[in-house]
C-alpha positions in Angstrom: -0.2 -0.1 0.2 3.2 2.1 0.2 2.9 3.4 -3.3 -0.9 3.8 -3.8 -1.6 7.4 -4.9 -4.7 8.3 -2.8 -3.0 6.4 0.4 -1.0 9.5 -0.2 -3.6 11.9 -0.6 -5.8 10.0 2.6 -2.0 10.4 4.3 -1.4 14.2 3.3 2.0 13.0 2.3 0.9 14.0 -1.7 -1.1 17.7 -2.3 -4.5 17.4 -3.3 -7.5 20.1 -3.2 -9.5 18.4 -0.1 -12.8 19.1 -0.6 -14.4 17.2 2.2 -12.8 14.8 5.0 -14.5 13.0 7.9 -13.2 9.8 9.7 -13.5 7.5 7.2 -13.7 9.2 3.7 -11.8 11.9 1.9 -12.6 13.7 -1.2 -10.6 15.5 -3.8 -10.6 17.5 -6.9 -9.2 15.1 -10.2 -6.5 16.5 -11.7 -7.8 15.7 -14.9 -12.1 16.7 -14.9 -14.4 15.2 -17.0 -16.9 18.5 -15.8 -16.8 21.2 -14.4 -17.1 20.2 -11.1 -15.4 16.7 -10.7 -14.2 15.4 -7.9 -13.3 11.4 -5.8 -15.0 10.6 -3.0 -12.0 7.6 -1.6 -12.0 5.7 1.8 -8.7 6.5 3.7 -8.8 2.7 4.6 -7.0 1.2 1.6 -9.8 -1.2 -0.4 -8.5 -1.9 -4.5 -11.4 -2.2 -5.5 -15.2 -2.6 -6.3 -14.5 -6.4 -6.6 -13.1 -6.8 -3.4 -14.3 -8.5 -0.6 -17.0 -6.9 1.1 -17.0 -3.5 -0.7 -20.6 -3.2 -1.1 -21.0 -1.2 2.9 -18.2 1.0 1.7 -20.1 1.5 -1.9 -22.8 2.9 -0.1 -21.0 4.7 2.4 -19.4 6.4 -0.7 -22.5 7.4 -2.1 -23.9 8.7 1.2 -20.9 10.8 1.4 -21.5 11.8 -2.1 -25.2 13.0 -1.5 -23.9 14.8 2.1 -21.3 17.0 -0.1 -23.8 17.5 -2.8 -26.2 18.9 0.0 -23.5 21.2 1.3 -22.2 22.6 -1.6 -25.8 23.2 -2.9 -25.6 20.8 -6.3 -28.3 19.8 -7.3 -28.4 17.3 -10.5 -25.2 15.3 -10.5 -23.8 11.7 -11.7 -22.3 8.9 -9.4 -19.4 6.8 -11.2 -17.4 3.9 -10.0 -14.7 2.4 -12.7 -14.1 -1.4 -12.1 -10.8 -3.1 -13.5 -8.5 -1.2 -16.2 -11.1 -2.9 -19.3 -13.7 -0.1 -17.6 -11.1 2.4 -16.9 -9.8 2.2 -13.0 -6.1 3.2 -13.4 -5.9 4.0 -9.4 -5.9 0.8 -7.6 -8.0 2.2 -4.7 -11.9 2.0 -4.5 -13.3 5.4 -5.3 -16.5 7.0 -6.4 -16.4 9.8 -9.3 -18.4 13.0 -8.3 -19.2 14.8 -11.7 -21.6 18.0 -11.9 -22.5 20.6 -14.5 -21.8 21.0 -18.2 -19.2 18.0 -19.0 -16.0 19.6 -20.6 -15.1 18.6 -24.2 -12.8 16.1 -25.0 -10.4 16.7 -27.3 
């Protein structure tokens, strides 16, 4: 787990623009946003993927955190996305939920 980018962000060893934090989760801005508002919500405990054993309860909690952040920030409409495996677009092996809102950014 020493090389996990998201674990380093959780431990404040890697800089990130944190938008939310509690005792179990942290949310930070995505460095390559796909929408005007795009951040990642991650558990502080390392879990590799939604495919990992017992990830369902954590996934449920991630969704609850997303709802809380949306309410706190006054965001009425948003999209939540889990990428699973390399083929599904997951490139950091740490469970995370994408929170996207606003008009999507046009990709080249």
